[in-house]
N, C-alpha and C positions, 0 to 999 in steps of 0.2 A: 860398310866395312865388313869385310869378310874375315872370318876367323881363320887364322893361319894354323896349319897343322903343327907347327913347331912352337907355337906360343905356349908358355909354361902353364897358363891358367887352363887352357883347353886340355892339356895333357893330364892335369890333376882330375878333372871331372871324368875324363875317359878312364883313368885308372880306377876311380871309385866306382863308377858305373860298371866296370868290368869285373869287380869283386863284390858280389852281393853278400857273401858270407861275412866279410869284414864289416860291411855296413850293418847287418843284422846284429853282429856281436857288439858293435859300438852302441847301438840302440838299446840292447839288453843291458849293457853296463850302465847306461844313463838311467834306465828304469830302476835297476837295483840300487844305484846310488840315491835316487830320489826316495825310494821306499825306505831305505835304511835311514836317510836323514829325517823322514817323518817319524819313524820309530824312535830314533834318538831324541827328537824334539819332544815327543809325547812322554818319553821316560824322564826327560829332564824336567818338564813342567808338571808332570804328574796327572795331567788331564788326558783321558781317553774317551772317545765317543761312546764306548760301551758303558763306562762308568757313568757318564752323563746321562745316557739313555736309561740305565738302571735307576739312577737317582730320580730322574724325571718320572719314570714309571712308578716308583715307590711313592713319590709325591702325589701323583695323580690317583693312585690307589688310596692313599690316605684321605685325599679330598673327596673321593667317591664314597669312601666309608663314612666320613663325617657327614656328607650330604645325605647318605642313606639313613644314618642315625637321626639326623634332623627331620627327615621326611617321616620316619617311623614315629618320632616324638610328636610331630605336628598331627599326624594321623590319629594318634592316641588322644591328643587334646581335642581334636575335632570330634572323635567318637564320644568323649566325655561330655563336651558341650552339646552335642546332638542328643545324647541321652537326657541331659538336664532339660533341654528344650522340649523333648517328648514328655518328660515328667511334668513340666510346667503346663504344657498343653493339656495333658490329661487332667490335671488339677483344675484348670480353667473350665474344661468340659464338664467335670463333675459339679463345679459351682454353677455353671449354666443350667445343668439339669435340675439342680436343687432350686435355683431361682424359677425355673419353669414350673416346677411342682408347686412352689409357693404362690406363684401368680395364678396358677390354675385353682388352687385352694381358695385364694382370695376372691377370684371371680365367682366361684361356687358360693362362697359366703355372701358376696354382694348380690348375687341372684336370689339367694334365699332371703336376705334382708329386704330386697326389693319386693319380693312376693309378700313378705310379712307386712311391709309398709302398705302395699296395695290392699291387703286384707284389713289392716287397721283403718285405712282411709275409707274403705267400704263400710266398715262398722260405724265409723264416725258419721259418715253420710246418712246411714240408716238411723242412727240416734238423732241426728239433726232433723231428719224428716219426721221422725216420731215425735220429737219435741215440738216441731212446728205444727204438726197436725193436732197435738194436744192443746197447744196455745190457740189454734184457730177454732177448735171445738169449744173451748172455754170462752173465747171471744164471742161466739155465736149465742151463748146463753145470756139472758138479760142480767144486768148487773144487780138489780134490786133483788131478784130471786136468789142470787148467790149470796148477797149480804144477809138476807133474812135467814137463810138456812144455816149460814155460818154462825149467826148470832144466837139463834134459838137453841142450837145444840149446846153451846157452852152454858147458857143460863139454866137450862133444864138439868144439867149435870153438875151444878155448883154445890149442891148439898142441901142440908135441912133448912137453912135460912132463906132459901130462894122463894119459897111460897109465902113467907111472912112479909116479905117486902112488897109483894103484890097486894096483899090484903090491906096493908097500911095505906098503900097508895089509893086503893078503891074506897076506903071508908072515909 
């Protein structure tokens, strides 16, 4: 099908295409109507993107401020707990040093006592050996001689009646 030059539809397109200024004016009118309808709609509803952006910006700033304050508070609490931990660690270290000193002192006392016990053990051994040598020397003496000497000394030293008993026994 060929387009006929006298057809009414073809004539309209030719006329519009031949007047570009009219076409641009019509497009401009449509853009202005659309923009004004958006402005009227925003004014009627009361919502504008700028207000929404400002509201969301303020909300984000408030959240950021709150998060920052929470972060500062947590940092402070961490500093306090860290200082407490340091203080506790220092106290434990001081107790450990004190215990080390006590253990060292006890070890020195134990060493001193061990030396004293060794000295006493040596003295006891010396006394045992002396006692054993004394007993062995007494055991080597004849028992009769020991008895005689032990008996004669007390009789001689009994007093004035010692001699009278002898005389009576002899007469």
